[in-house]
C-alpha positions as CSV (number, residue, x, y, z in Angstrom):
1,M,0.0,-0.1,0.0
2,W,2.9,2.3,0.7
3,R,4.8,1.7,-2.3
4,Q,2.9,4.1,-4.6
5,P,3.9,6.2,-8.0
6,K,4.8,9.8,-7.4
7,P,1.2,11.1,-8.6
8,V,-0.2,9.4,-5.7
9,W,2.1,11.1,-3.3
10,A,1.6,14.6,-4.9
11,V,-2.1,14.4,-4.4
12,A,-1.8,12.7,-0.9
13,F,0.5,15.5,0.3
14,A,-2.1,18.1,-1.1
15,C,-4.7,16.3,0.8
16,V,-2.8,16.7,4.1
17,I,-2.7,20.5,3.3
18,A,-6.2,20.8,2.3
19,F,-7.4,19.2,5.5
20,M,-5.2,21.2,7.8
21,G,-7.7,24.1,6.7
22,I,-10.4,22.7,9.2
23,G,-8.5,23.3,12.4
24,L,-6.0,25.5,11.1
25,V,-7.5,28.6,12.6
26,D,-8.6,27.3,15.9
27,P,-5.4,28.2,17.9
28,I,-5.7,31.7,16.4
29,L,-9.6,32.5,16.8
30,K,-9.1,34.4,20.2
31,S,-5.9,36.2,19.0
32,I,-8.0,37.6,15.9
33,G,-10.7,38.6,18.1
34,D,-8.3,40.3,20.8
35,Q,-6.3,42.2,18.1
36,L,-9.2,43.1,15.6
37,G,-11.7,44.0,18.5
38,A,-14.3,41.2,17.5
39,S,-16.6,39.1,19.3
40,P,-16.7,35.3,19.2
41,S,-19.7,35.2,17.2
42,Q,-18.0,37.5,14.7
43,V,-14.7,35.5,14.6
44,S,-16.7,32.2,14.3
45,L,-17.9,33.5,10.8
46,L,-14.5,32.3,9.6
47,F,-16.0,28.7,10.0
48,T,-19.4,29.7,8.5
49,S,-18.3,31.3,5.6
50,Y,-15.9,28.6,4.7
51,M,-18.6,26.0,5.2
52,V,-21.5,27.6,3.4
53,V,-19.4,28.2,0.3
54,M,-18.1,24.6,0.5
55,G,-21.4,23.1,1.0
56,V,-23.1,25.0,-1.9
57,A,-20.1,24.5,-4.1
58,M,-20.3,20.7,-3.7
59,L,-23.3,20.9,-5.9
60,I,-21.2,22.0,-8.9
61,T,-18.1,20.0,-8.4
62,G,-19.3,17.1,-10.3
63,F,-20.7,19.3,-13.0
64,V,-17.3,20.9,-13.2
65,S,-14.7,17.9,-12.9
66,S,-16.9,15.7,-15.6
67,R,-16.6,18.2,-18.2
68,I,-13.0,19.5,-17.4
69,G,-11.1,16.4,-16.3
70,A,-10.1,15.8,-12.6
71,K,-6.3,17.2,-12.8
72,R,-7.8,20.6,-14.2
73,T,-10.3,20.6,-11.3
74,L,-7.6,19.8,-9.0
75,L,-5.4,22.5,-10.0
76,I,-8.1,25.1,-10.2
77,G,-9.1,24.1,-6.5
78,L,-5.4,24.6,-5.4
79,L,-5.0,27.8,-7.2
80,I,-8.3,29.3,-5.6
81,I,-6.9,28.0,-2.1
82,I,-3.7,29.6,-2.5
83,V,-5.2,33.0,-3.5
84,G,-7.9,32.8,-0.7
85,A,-5.6,31.8,2.3
86,G,-3.1,34.3,1.1
87,L,-5.4,37.1,1.0
88,A,-7.0,36.3,4.3
89,G,-3.8,36.9,5.9
90,T,-3.4,40.4,4.6
91,Q,-6.7,41.6,5.9
92,D,-7.0,44.2,8.7
93,S,-10.8,43.4,9.3
94,V,-12.7,40.4,10.5
95,G,-14.9,41.1,7.6
96,G,-12.1,40.7,5.2
97,I,-11.0,37.5,6.5
98,V,-14.0,36.0,6.5
99,T,-14.7,36.8,2.8
100,F,-11.3,35.3,1.6
101,R,-12.2,32.4,4.0
102,A,-15.1,31.8,1.8
103,V,-12.8,32.0,-1.4
104,W,-10.9,29.3,0.5
105,G,-13.9,27.2,0.9
106,L,-14.6,27.5,-2.8
107,G,-11.2,26.1,-3.7
108,N,-11.4,23.2,-1.0
109,A,-14.8,22.0,-2.3
110,L,-13.4,21.4,-5.9
111,F,-10.2,19.9,-4.6
112,I,-11.5,17.3,-2.0
113,A,-14.5,16.3,-4.2
114,T,-11.9,15.2,-6.6
115,A,-8.7,14.1,-4.7
116,L,-9.8,10.5,-3.7
117,A,-10.7,9.7,-7.2
118,T,-7.5,10.6,-8.3
119,I,-5.9,8.6,-6.0
120,V,-7.9,5.6,-6.4
121,K,-7.4,5.6,-10.5
122,A,-3.5,6.1,-9.8
123,A,-2.6,3.9,-6.9
124,R,-1.3,0.5,-6.9
125,G,-3.1,-2.4,-5.0
126,S,-6.4,-2.4,-4.0
127,V,-9.2,0.1,-4.0
128,G,-9.6,-0.5,-0.2
129,Q,-6.0,0.3,0.2
130,A,-6.1,3.4,-1.7
131,I,-8.9,4.8,0.6
132,I,-6.9,3.8,3.4
133,L,-3.9,5.9,2.3
134,Y,-6.4,8.8,1.6
135,E,-7.9,8.3,5.2
136,A,-4.3,8.5,6.5
137,A,-3.7,11.8,4.5
138,L,-7.0,13.1,5.9
139,G,-6.2,12.3,9.4
140,L,-2.8,13.7,9.3
141,G,-4.1,17.0,8.0
142,I,-6.7,17.5,10.6
143,A,-4.3,16.5,13.4
144,A,-1.4,18.8,11.7
145,G,-3.9,21.8,11.2
146,P,-4.0,23.0,14.5
147,L,-0.4,22.3,15.6
148,L,0.8,24.5,12.6
149,G,-1.9,26.8,13.3
150,G,-0.5,27.2,16.9
151,V,3.2,27.4,15.9
152,L,2.7,30.1,13.2
153,G,0.1,31.8,15.2
154,G,2.3,32.2,18.1
155,I,4.5,34.5,15.8
156,S,1.3,36.2,14.3
157,W,-2.4,35.4,13.6
158,R,-1.7,36.2,10.1
159,G,1.2,33.3,9.9
160,P,-1.2,30.2,9.6
161,F,-2.8,31.9,6.3
162,F,0.4,32.6,4.7
163,G,1.8,29.2,5.8
164,V,-1.1,27.1,4.1
165,S,-0.9,29.6,0.7
166,A,2.9,28.7,0.6
167,L,2.3,24.8,1.4
168,M,-0.4,24.7,-1.4
169,A,1.7,26.6,-3.9
170,V,4.2,23.7,-3.3
171,A,1.4,21.1,-3.8
172,F,0.2,23.0,-6.9
173,V,3.5,22.7,-8.5
174,A,3.9,18.8,-7.6
175,T,0.5,18.1,-9.0
176,A,0.9,20.0,-12.2
177,F,4.3,18.2,-13.1
178,V,3.7,14.9,-11.6
179,L,0.2,14.1,-12.1
180,P,-0.6,12.9,-15.6
181,A,-3.2,14.4,-17.6
182,T,-6.9,13.0,-16.9
183,P,-9.8,12.5,-19.6
184,R,-13.2,13.7,-19.1
185,A,-15.8,11.7,-17.6
186,E,-17.9,9.5,-19.9
187,R,-21.0,11.1,-18.7
188,A,-21.6,14.7,-17.9
189,T,-23.3,15.5,-14.4
190,S,-26.3,17.7,-14.1
191,I,-26.7,20.2,-11.2
192,T,-30.2,19.4,-10.5
193,E,-29.3,15.5,-9.9
194,P,-28.1,16.2,-6.3
195,F,-31.4,17.6,-5.5
196,R,-33.5,14.7,-6.8
197,A,-31.4,12.4,-5.0
198,L,-32.5,13.6,-1.5
199,R,-36.1,12.2,-2.4
200,H,-34.7,8.9,-1.3
201,K,-35.6,8.9,2.5
202,G,-32.5,6.8,3.6
203,L,-30.2,9.5,2.1
204,L,-32.1,12.2,3.5
205,V,-31.9,10.7,7.0
206,V,-28.2,10.5,6.8
207,A,-27.8,14.2,5.6
208,L,-30.0,15.3,8.2
209,T,-28.3,13.5,11.0
210,S,-24.7,14.7,9.9
211,L,-26.4,18.3,9.9
212,L,-27.5,18.0,13.7
213,Y,-24.2,16.3,14.4
214,N,-22.3,19.3,12.7
215,F,-23.8,21.8,15.7
216,G,-22.1,19.7,18.1
217,F,-18.8,19.3,15.8
218,F,-18.6,23.2,15.3
219,T,-19.4,23.8,18.7
220,L,-16.2,21.9,19.8
221,L,-14.1,23.5,17.0
222,A,-15.1,27.0,16.7
223,F,-16.3,28.0,20.4
224,T,-14.2,26.0,22.9
225,P,-11.0,28.1,22.2
226,F,-12.9,30.9,24.1
227,P,-13.5,29.4,27.3
228,L,-10.2,27.8,27.3
229,D,-8.5,31.3,27.1
230,M,-5.1,29.8,26.3
231,G,-2.4,30.8,24.0
232,P,-1.9,29.8,20.3
233,H,0.7,27.1,21.3
234,Q,-1.4,25.7,23.9
235,V,-4.9,25.3,22.1
236,G,-2.6,24.0,19.0
237,L,-1.4,21.0,21.0
238,I,-4.8,20.3,22.8
239,F,-6.5,20.3,19.3
240,F,-3.3,18.1,17.8
241,G,-4.1,15.4,20.5
242,W,-7.9,15.6,19.1
243,G,-6.6,15.4,15.7
244,L,-4.5,12.2,16.3
245,L,-7.0,10.3,18.2
246,L,-9.5,10.9,15.4
247,A,-7.1,10.0,12.7
248,F,-6.5,6.7,14.7
249,T,-10.0,5.8,15.5
250,S,-11.0,6.4,12.0
251,V,-8.4,4.2,10.4
252,V,-7.9,1.4,13.1
253,V,-11.2,1.5,15.4
254,A,-13.9,2.1,13.1
255,P,-13.6,-0.8,10.7
256,R,-13.4,-3.3,13.8
257,L,-16.4,-1.8,15.4
258,Q,-18.1,-2.2,11.9
259,R,-17.4,-5.8,11.7
260,R,-18.5,-6.5,15.3
261,F,-21.6,-4.2,15.5
262,G,-22.6,-3.2,12.1
263,T,-22.3,0.3,10.7
264,V,-25.5,2.2,11.9
265,P,-25.3,0.6,15.5
266,S,-21.5,1.8,15.8
267,V,-22.5,5.3,14.3
268,V,-25.4,5.5,16.8
269,A,-22.9,4.6,19.6
270,A,-20.2,7.2,18.6
271,L,-22.7,10.1,18.4
272,T,-24.3,9.2,21.9
273,G,-20.5,9.2,23.1
274,F,-20.1,12.5,21.7
275,A,-23.3,13.9,22.9
276,A,-22.2,12.8,26.5
277,T,-18.8,14.5,26.1
278,L,-20.3,17.7,24.9
279,V,-22.7,17.3,28.2
280,V,-19.8,17.0,30.5
281,M,-18.3,20.1,28.7
282,A,-21.4,22.0,29.4
283,V,-21.3,21.2,33.3
284,W,-17.8,21.9,33.7
285,T,-17.1,24.8,31.1
286,G,-14.9,26.8,33.9
287,D,-12.7,24.0,34.4
288,K,-9.9,24.1,31.5
289,A,-8.5,20.7,32.3
290,V,-12.0,19.1,31.8
291,L,-12.5,21.1,28.7
292,A,-8.8,20.1,27.3
293,T,-9.6,16.5,28.0
294,C,-13.0,16.3,26.8
295,V,-11.9,17.9,23.3
296,V,-9.1,15.0,22.9
297,V,-11.6,12.5,24.0
298,A,-14.1,13.8,21.4
299,G,-11.6,13.0,18.5
300,A,-12.5,9.1,19.6
301,F,-16.0,9.5,18.7
302,L,-15.7,11.6,15.8
303,G,-13.2,9.6,14.0
304,V,-15.4,6.3,14.1
305,N,-18.2,8.7,13.1
306,N,-16.7,10.2,10.2
307,T,-15.5,6.7,8.7
308,L,-18.9,4.8,9.3
309,I,-21.1,7.7,8.1
310,T,-19.1,7.3,4.9
311,E,-20.0,3.7,4.7
312,T,-23.5,4.6,5.4
313,V,-24.0,7.2,2.7
314,M,-22.3,4.9,0.2
315,K,-25.1,2.6,0.2
316,A,-28.0,4.8,1.3
317,A,-29.6,5.4,-2.0
318,P,-29.8,3.7,-5.2
319,V,-28.1,6.9,-7.1
320,E,-24.9,7.2,-8.6
321,R,-22.2,7.9,-5.9
322,G,-20.9,11.2,-6.8
323,V,-24.7,12.4,-6.9
324,A,-25.4,11.0,-3.4
325,S,-22.3,12.8,-2.1
326,A,-23.2,16.2,-3.6
327,A,-26.8,15.9,-1.9
328,Y,-25.2,14.8,1.4
329,S,-22.6,17.3,1.6
330,F,-24.9,20.1,0.5
331,V,-27.1,19.6,3.5
332,R,-24.4,18.8,5.8
333,F,-22.1,21.7,5.2
334,A,-24.6,24.4,4.1
335,G,-26.9,23.6,6.7
336,G,-24.6,23.1,9.4
337,A,-22.5,26.4,8.7
338,I,-25.0,28.4,11.1
339,A,-23.5,26.4,14.0
340,P,-20.1,28.3,14.7
341,W,-22.0,31.5,14.6
342,L,-24.8,30.3,16.7
343,A,-22.4,28.8,19.2
344,G,-20.6,32.2,19.5
345,K,-23.9,34.1,19.8
346,L,-25.2,32.1,22.6
347,G,-22.0,32.2,24.5
348,E,-22.1,36.1,24.4
349,S,-25.9,36.4,25.2
350,Y,-26.8,33.4,27.6
351,G,-23.3,32.2,29.1
352,V,-20.3,30.1,27.9
353,H,-22.0,27.1,29.2
354,V,-25.2,27.2,26.7
355,P,-23.4,26.2,23.5
356,F,-22.2,23.2,24.4
357,W,-25.7,22.2,25.8
358,V,-27.2,23.3,22.6
359,G,-24.6,21.3,20.7
360,A,-25.3,18.2,23.1
361,V,-29.1,18.4,22.4
362,A,-28.7,18.7,18.7
363,V,-26.6,15.6,18.5
364,A,-28.7,13.8,20.6
365,L,-31.6,14.6,18.0
366,G,-29.4,13.4,15.4
367,V,-29.0,10.2,17.4
368,T,-32.6,9.8,17.6
369,L,-33.3,10.5,13.8
370,L,-30.6,7.9,12.9
371,A,-32.1,5.3,15.2
372,S,-35.8,5.9,14.1
373,G,-34.5,5.7,10.5
374,R,-32.7,2.2,10.8
375,G,-35.2,0.5,8.9
376,L,-34.6,2.6,5.9
377,L,-30.9,1.7,6.2
378,A,-31.1,-1.7,7.0
379,H,-29.4,-2.7,3.6
380,V,-26.4,-1.1,4.6
381,D,-24.9,-3.9,6.9
382,A,-26.4,-6.5,4.3
383,G,-22.8,-7.4,2.8
384,P,-20.3,-9.7,4.3
385,G,-18.2,-8.1,7.1
386,H,-20.4,-5.0,7.0
387,G,-17.9,-3.5,4.6
388,A,-18.3,-1.0,1.8
389,P,-18.5,-2.1,-1.8
390,A,-15.7,-1.6,-3.9
391,V,-15.3,2.0,-5.4
392,Q,-15.1,1.4,-9.3
393,S,-15.5,4.8,-10.5
394,E,-14.6,8.4,-10.4
395,D,-18.3,9.1,-9.0
396,E,-18.0,6.2,-6.5
397,A,-14.8,7.6,-5.1
398,V,-15.9,11.2,-5.0
399,L,-18.6,10.2,-2.2
400,V,-15.9,8.8,0.1
401,T,-14.2,12.0,-0.1
402,V,-16.8,14.3,0.5
403,A,-18.4,12.2,3.4
404,D,-14.8,12.2,5.1
405,A,-14.0,15.7,4.6
């Protein structure tokens, strides 16, 4: 699995950098607020703008890549990230940063919706091994993002933005020169297909569950740095531990739970554990040691959920996998984008405990919805070993990419 051609490593490296963007701004949220005179809800718009644009853009990624090819889509996405991240670091207002963070989200959507498909096509070995390689890159990026943000943020809050822009420039050059040209898809994808896919109740249940789960996820990610009230280095290390545990459970623990208990029951258990963790954070918000420990522990539940929700989406509806991924991601990202802003607003208006209570309730509602819809998803665990079917096309590979992202 690890003896791969250069194009695979070029795209995998770019994946690591792209997924750094999820947690990169965590350690500098408070610094940005302090230096630019912004409230937590205003600063949290860095997540909201990023997620809104990425969610909406997911609807057009298949439309674009099926017409211009995977390599061009990857390069356009990387170029947009370079510009968006770099210009975000030059701004002197939260509004300016939020605007270019949204541009960054557009580039990320184009890139991540195409990256795994490219890895699957170019990799040696089985499709399953290629997906694990991608999962490793994803986990490394999620773990390294807060760490890099903490190191560069200790110098200046602008540092993480410039750092990502520079690393993405390296990834752009590597992808341009190492990845061979890719042909267009045999069938062009329509923009309206994802909306029609949501008519399938199983897919809609999974998408709405993820929307509710995102309320808890982004409360943890976007709001916790404020009650922690620590420096960029400390916050970066805490979320680095979160990312490491997330990566480990997504690659190692999740497949074992899936084989033992089934996909949907394991997702229900993981989300229940995450909701319980948010309850603990709500009760002991004033204790920084408890908050830090809960952030790291939450990574275990989120890693299991990320991997297994992918399996669920892949089998949820009898539609093309790329179409299902676009529909799912649109609901998950665009709908869940309100969570970071809402968490900050609730914390300002009603106290620092309230966002965690709201996040816990939202995740619990997601658990209830998924459990009540198990009958619609009974076929997900029908196969031997409860594993996912082989990814046989670019459309199929795209789904795994988006669901993990």
